C-alpha positions as a printed Julia matrix, in Angstrom:
73×3 Matrix{Float64}:
 36.93  -15.58  -30.18
 36.71  -13.67  -27.3
 34.86  -10.29  -26.62
 36.28   -7.55  -23.97
 34.42   -4.8   -22.67
 36.63   -2.23  -21.98
 33.82    1.01  -21.71
 34.25    0.92  -18.21
 37.85    2.45  -18.54
 36.84    5.2   -20.47
 39.82    6.98  -22.38
 42.25    4.74  -20.42
 41.43    1.44  -22.47
 44.95    1.05  -24.27
 47.01   -0.13  -21.82
 44.48   -2.6   -20.65
 43.92   -3.54  -24.71
 47.59   -4.05  -25.16
 48.04   -6.47  -22.13
 45.18   -8.34  -23.77
 46.39   -8.32  -27.16
 49.76   -9.81  -25.75
 48.03  -12.87  -24.48
 46.54  -14.34  -27.34
 47.92  -16.87  -30.01
 48.32  -16.88  -33.87
 44.69  -17.29  -35.36
 42.84  -16.01  -32.66
 40.41  -13.22  -32.69
 39.47  -10.37  -30.2
 36.38   -8.24  -30.31
 36.9    -4.93  -28.48
 34.35   -2.73  -27.04
 35.24    0.71  -25.78
 33.79    4.55  -25.45
 34.99    6.79  -28.08
 34.14   10.32  -27.06
 36.13   12.54  -29.51
 37.16    9.82  -32.07
 40.77    9.94  -30.94
 40.62    6.78  -29.5
 39.69    4.74  -33.02
 43.18    5.87  -34.49
 44.97    4.91  -31.09
 43.41    1.42  -31.2
 44.02    1.17  -34.8
 47.94    2.07  -34.24
 47.97   -0.14  -31.05
 46.69   -3.07  -32.93
 49.21   -2.68  -35.87
 52.07   -2.13  -33.04
 51.13   -5.58  -31.79
 51.26   -7.21  -34.42
 47.84   -7.81  -35.08
 45.57   -7.47  -38.08
 42.44   -5.26  -37.77
 39.74   -6.99  -39.3
 36.74   -4.57  -38.65
 36.28   -1.16  -36.91
 32.7     0.09  -36.43
 30.51    2.5   -34.6
 28.38    0.39  -32.16
 26.0     3.15  -30.68
 26.14    6.81  -30.17
 29.43    6.68  -27.56
 30.69    3.24  -28.27
 33.18    1.56  -30.71
 33.81   -2.01  -31.64
 37.02   -3.23  -33.22
 37.67   -6.8   -34.42
 41.31   -8.15  -34.51
 43.31  -11.14  -35.51
 46.43  -12.36  -34.36
């Protein structure tokens, strides 16, 4: 299991998240932390996880501005 903090990328986290998802092997779990702003990135991240062939295990608000998702290949 690896944790990736993408908060510094603000709204531009999706390309990096996709790049990271492409490197994981079957059975590996990845945790992503990103800044949400207006909740639009939540659906985008869920769609990206599905597009990359991953299972979305968990999706939750981490604090006032951050969101965490857990994925598995």
